[in-house]
MARFIMAR-751313 format. One line per field, with one value per residue (C-alpha): residue in one letter; residue number from 1; x, y, z. Coordinates in Angstrom, 3 decimals, padded with zeros to 6 digits. Example, Ala and Ser with C-alpha at 12.3 -4.5 7.8 and 13.67 -1.06 7.14 Angstrom:
// residues 2
aa <- [A/S];
i <- [1/2];
east <- [012.300/013.670];
north <- [-004.500/-001.060];
up <- [007.800/007.140];
// end
This chain:
// residues 87
aa <- [M/G/T/A/I/R/V/L/C/V/D/D/H/R/L/M/R/E/G/I/A/R/I/V/G/V/Q/P/D/M/T/V/V/A/Q/A/S/D/G/E/E/A/V/A/Q/F/L/R/Y/R/P/D/V/T/L/M/D/L/E/M/P/T/M/G/G/V/Q/A/I/H/A/I/R/H/H/Q/P/D/A/R/R/A/H/D/V/S/R];
i <- [1/2/3/4/5/6/7/8/9/10/11/12/13/14/15/16/17/18/19/20/21/22/23/24/25/26/27/28/29/30/31/32/33/34/35/36/37/38/39/40/41/42/43/44/45/46/47/48/49/50/51/52/53/54/55/56/57/58/59/60/61/62/63/64/65/66/67/68/69/70/71/72/73/74/75/76/77/78/79/80/81/82/83/84/85/86/87];
east <- [096.483/095.227/096.620/100.213/102.107/103.273/106.865/108.572/112.903/114.459/118.571/121.113/123.274/121.840/123.637/121.830/118.690/118.412/119.627/117.066/114.488/115.023/114.672/111.732/110.662/111.113/108.638/105.212/103.151/105.106/106.079/108.235/106.167/108.526/112.778/114.209/117.456/116.974/114.436/112.913/112.388/110.814/108.212/107.624/107.158/105.267/102.451/102.219/102.377/100.702/102.799/102.066/105.280/108.257/111.824/113.755/117.635/117.964/120.907/120.836/122.233/119.367/116.917/117.561/114.976/113.895/112.656/111.531/109.184/108.033/107.142/105.384/103.480/102.746/100.675/099.216/099.024/097.488/100.779/102.292/105.360/107.565/110.731/114.824/115.843/119.549/120.721];
north <- [211.035/210.599/208.084/208.384/210.187/207.802/207.886/206.165/207.161/206.584/206.897/204.996/205.367/202.529/204.092/207.271/205.899/203.675/206.800/208.831/205.702/205.307/209.182/209.177/205.418/207.212/210.241/209.914/211.070/208.949/205.483/204.245/202.306/201.223/202.292/202.115/202.665/203.731/205.626/202.367/201.058/204.145/204.457/200.606/201.157/204.286/202.808/200.006/201.504/204.996/207.130/210.395/211.831/210.824/211.279/211.177/211.515/213.504/211.965/208.177/205.833/203.977/206.256/209.655/211.160/214.002/211.071/208.901/211.968/212.351/208.686/208.725/212.209/209.982/207.510/209.721/213.244/214.620/213.647/216.872/218.483/219.743/222.045/220.673/221.103/219.657/223.836];
up <- [005.495/001.727/-000.777/-001.267/-004.461/-006.639/-007.750/-010.891/-010.955/-013.855/-014.192/-015.901/-012.724/-010.211/-007.263/-007.813/-008.835/-005.773/-003.927/-005.042/-004.552/-000.716/-000.288/-001.703/-000.332/003.431/002.860/004.094/001.546/-001.428/-002.351/-005.260/-007.423/-010.224/-011.351/-014.842/-015.869/-019.250/-021.713/-023.071/-019.754/-018.320/-021.103/-020.339/-016.512/-017.096/-019.177/-016.629/-013.381/-014.345/-011.396/-010.505/-010.748/-012.930/-011.646/-015.270/-015.778/-019.312/-020.386/-021.078/-023.297/-025.747/-025.185/-023.575/-020.783/-023.085/-026.100/-023.360/-022.207/-026.005/-026.220/-022.688/-023.821/-026.780/-025.020/-022.314/-024.041/-021.023/-018.847/-017.288/-017.667/-014.712/-014.908/-015.710/-011.917/-012.725/-013.982];
// end
């Protein structure tokens, strides 16, 4: 098997974030490289770990997910976006 997909999980609700991380972590082709509880932490963790996929909560205090995505794309313009699957 090839290299595992590296995932960053971002959610301000600890139980939700840890639950998603646990589900991702048991997948044979995925690994959670970092977690973050707000947008500012998400940007820092993204820049530190450069994950392949970021699962981002859009509504968080301090810095929301949309703002965090813009900040990440400012630092890494070639970062690609997926669709909002919360609707």
